[in-house]
C-alpha positions as CSV (number, residue, x, y, z in Angstrom):
1,M,-49.8,46.5,-12.8
2,K,-46.2,45.3,-13.2
3,V,-43.5,47.8,-12.5
4,M,-40.6,47.4,-14.9
5,F,-37.2,49.1,-14.8
6,V,-34.2,49.6,-17.0
7,N,-31.1,47.5,-16.4
8,R,-27.6,48.5,-17.0
9,H,-27.9,47.5,-20.7
10,G,-30.8,49.9,-21.2
11,K,-33.3,47.1,-21.5
12,L,-36.4,46.5,-19.5
13,S,-36.0,43.9,-16.8
14,L,-37.7,42.1,-14.0
15,P,-40.5,43.7,-11.9
16,V,-39.1,45.7,-9.0
17,A,-41.2,43.7,-6.6
18,R,-39.1,40.6,-7.2
19,L,-35.8,42.4,-6.4
20,K,-34.2,42.9,-3.0
21,S,-34.3,46.5,-1.9
22,D,-30.7,47.3,-2.7
23,A,-30.7,45.5,-6.1
24,A,-32.7,48.2,-7.8
25,H,-30.2,50.8,-6.8
26,N,-27.3,48.9,-8.3
27,I,-28.7,48.3,-11.7
28,L,-30.4,51.7,-12.4
29,P,-28.6,53.9,-15.0
30,G,-26.2,56.4,-13.6
31,P,-27.4,59.6,-11.9
32,S,-29.3,62.0,-14.1
33,V,-28.2,65.6,-14.3
34,H,-30.4,68.6,-13.7
35,K,-30.2,71.7,-15.8
36,N,-28.0,73.4,-13.2
37,G,-25.4,70.6,-13.7
38,K,-25.8,69.0,-10.2
39,A,-26.3,65.3,-10.1
40,K,-29.6,63.9,-8.8
41,P,-29.2,60.9,-6.5
42,A,-30.5,57.5,-7.6
43,T,-33.5,56.2,-5.8
44,N,-34.7,52.9,-4.3
45,N,-38.3,54.0,-4.1
46,Q,-40.4,51.7,-6.4
47,S,-42.8,54.5,-7.4
48,Q,-39.9,56.6,-8.5
49,V,-38.2,53.7,-10.4
50,I,-41.0,53.6,-13.0
51,S,-40.7,57.3,-13.6
52,L,-37.1,56.8,-14.7
53,V,-38.2,54.7,-17.6
54,P,-39.2,56.8,-20.6
55,P,-42.8,56.2,-21.6
56,A,-41.8,54.7,-25.0
57,Q,-39.8,52.0,-23.2
58,R,-42.6,50.9,-20.9
59,T,-43.4,47.5,-22.3
60,R,-47.0,46.4,-21.9
61,W,-47.2,43.3,-24.2
62,H,-45.1,40.2,-23.8
63,C,-45.0,37.1,-26.1
64,G,-45.3,33.9,-24.1
65,I,-43.7,31.9,-26.9
66,C,-40.5,33.7,-27.7
67,S,-40.3,36.2,-24.8
68,K,-40.3,39.2,-27.1
69,S,-41.5,42.4,-25.5
70,L,-43.8,44.7,-27.6
71,S,-44.9,48.3,-27.0
72,S,-48.5,48.1,-28.3
73,K,-51.4,45.6,-28.7
74,R,-51.2,46.1,-32.5
75,S,-47.5,45.1,-32.6
76,Y,-48.3,42.2,-30.3
77,D,-51.2,41.0,-32.5
78,E,-49.0,41.2,-35.6
79,H,-46.2,39.4,-33.8
80,M,-48.5,36.6,-32.8
81,N,-49.5,36.2,-36.5
82,I,-46.0,35.0,-37.1
83,H,-46.2,32.2,-34.5
84,N,-49.7,31.2,-35.6
85,D,-48.8,31.2,-39.3
86,A,-51.6,33.7,-39.9
87,R,-51.3,36.0,-42.8
88,P,-54.3,38.4,-42.7
89,F,-52.7,41.2,-44.8
90,A,-53.3,40.4,-48.4
91,C,-51.7,42.1,-51.4
92,D,-54.2,43.6,-53.8
93,H,-51.8,43.0,-56.8
94,C,-51.0,39.3,-56.4
95,D,-51.7,36.4,-54.1
96,Y,-49.1,37.3,-51.5
97,A,-50.2,37.6,-47.9
98,A,-48.2,38.9,-44.9
99,A,-48.3,38.6,-41.1
100,S,-47.9,42.3,-40.6
101,Q,-48.7,45.6,-42.4
102,M,-45.1,46.6,-42.6
103,T,-44.1,43.3,-44.3
104,L,-46.9,43.8,-46.8
105,R,-45.8,47.4,-47.4
106,R,-42.2,46.2,-48.1
107,H,-43.5,43.5,-50.5
108,K,-45.6,46.1,-52.5
109,L,-42.6,48.4,-52.8
110,R,-40.2,45.6,-53.8
111,S,-42.6,43.7,-56.1
112,H,-45.0,46.2,-57.5
113,T,-43.1,49.5,-57.6
114,A,-40.4,50.4,-60.2
115,R,-36.9,50.7,-58.7
116,R,-36.6,54.2,-60.1
117,D,-39.5,55.2,-57.8
118,W,-37.7,54.0,-54.6
119,G,-36.7,56.9,-52.4
120,Y,-33.0,56.3,-51.9
121,K,-30.9,56.5,-55.0
122,C,-27.2,56.1,-55.1
123,P,-25.4,59.1,-56.6
124,Y,-22.5,56.8,-57.8
125,C,-24.3,54.0,-59.6
126,Y,-27.8,52.8,-60.7
127,E,-28.8,51.2,-57.4
128,S,-31.8,52.5,-55.5
129,Y,-33.2,51.4,-52.1
130,M,-36.5,51.6,-50.2
131,E,-35.0,51.8,-46.8
132,P,-32.3,54.2,-45.6
133,A,-30.3,51.5,-43.8
134,S,-29.9,49.5,-47.0
135,Y,-28.9,52.6,-48.9
136,Q,-26.3,53.6,-46.3
137,Q,-24.8,50.1,-46.2
138,H,-24.5,50.1,-50.0
139,V,-22.8,53.5,-50.1
140,Q,-20.4,52.6,-47.3
141,S,-19.5,49.1,-48.7
142,R,-19.4,49.9,-52.4
143,H,-18.4,53.5,-52.7
144,F,-16.4,54.2,-49.5
145,G,-13.9,57.0,-49.9
146,R,-15.3,58.2,-53.3
147,S,-15.9,61.9,-53.8
148,A,-18.8,63.2,-55.9
149,T,-16.4,63.6,-58.9
150,F,-16.1,60.9,-61.4
151,G,-12.8,60.6,-63.2
152,C,-12.0,58.7,-66.3
153,P,-10.0,55.5,-65.4
154,Y,-8.1,55.7,-68.7
155,T,-4.6,57.1,-67.8
156,Q,-4.3,59.3,-70.9
157,C,-7.7,60.9,-70.5
158,T,-8.4,63.8,-68.0
159,F,-12.2,63.7,-68.2
160,Q,-14.0,64.4,-64.9
161,S,-17.6,65.1,-64.1
162,K,-19.9,65.4,-61.1
163,C,-22.7,63.9,-63.1
164,F,-22.7,60.1,-63.2
165,R,-24.8,60.2,-66.5
166,H,-22.1,62.3,-68.2
167,F,-19.4,60.0,-66.8
168,R,-21.2,56.9,-68.1
169,E,-21.7,58.5,-71.6
170,H,-18.0,59.3,-71.6
171,L,-17.0,55.7,-70.8
172,A,-19.3,54.5,-73.6
173,K,-17.3,56.6,-76.0
174,H,-14.1,54.9,-74.9
175,N,-15.8,51.5,-75.3
176,S,-16.9,52.3,-78.8
177,Y,-13.3,53.3,-79.8
178,E,-12.0,49.9,-78.6
179,S,-14.6,47.9,-80.7
C-alpha cells in the first residue's frame, strides 16, 4: 500500500517512504485546531500522515500515460477510454459515442433536449444553461451590475418592469412605432 500525503498546495504528493524524515514535517499543512482552540502539533509519524488526508483525497488510481490521478476504478477506466480512443457509451438517439458517461449525458442534454428544458435560465435574457458554472459565467460577464428591474432605454419613456417578458413586449411597441 502506498502512503500518500498532501503537499503545501493541497495536492497529493510522493509516497512518504521516499522522503527524508524531516521532509514530511515541512510540507504538511499547518497545524489543525481542536474544538477548544488549541493547536495540535504536526507529526512526522508515517501512520499519522495518512490520517491527515481526507478519505476523498486518497488517490488509488494513477494513469501511466498522462500522470493523472483518479479517485475510483470507474473514473480510471473511463479516463483510459480517452487514451485508447474507445467510445463504449453510445447515444440512443443518434450515432454519437462517448468515452465517458458524463460526456454522453452532456451530449444528450445539448443535442436532444430543448434549451427551454435546461435547468439554469437567465432572468435577464433568453439564454439557458445545463451547468451552473456556465450560467454563472454568463450572468457575470453579460449582466454584471444589473438589477432585476428592466428600464426602457428610450429617454422620454419611464417604463420599468421586473418581468423580462413585459419589458420585451414594451420594447416591441417602441419598435413598431418607428417602422
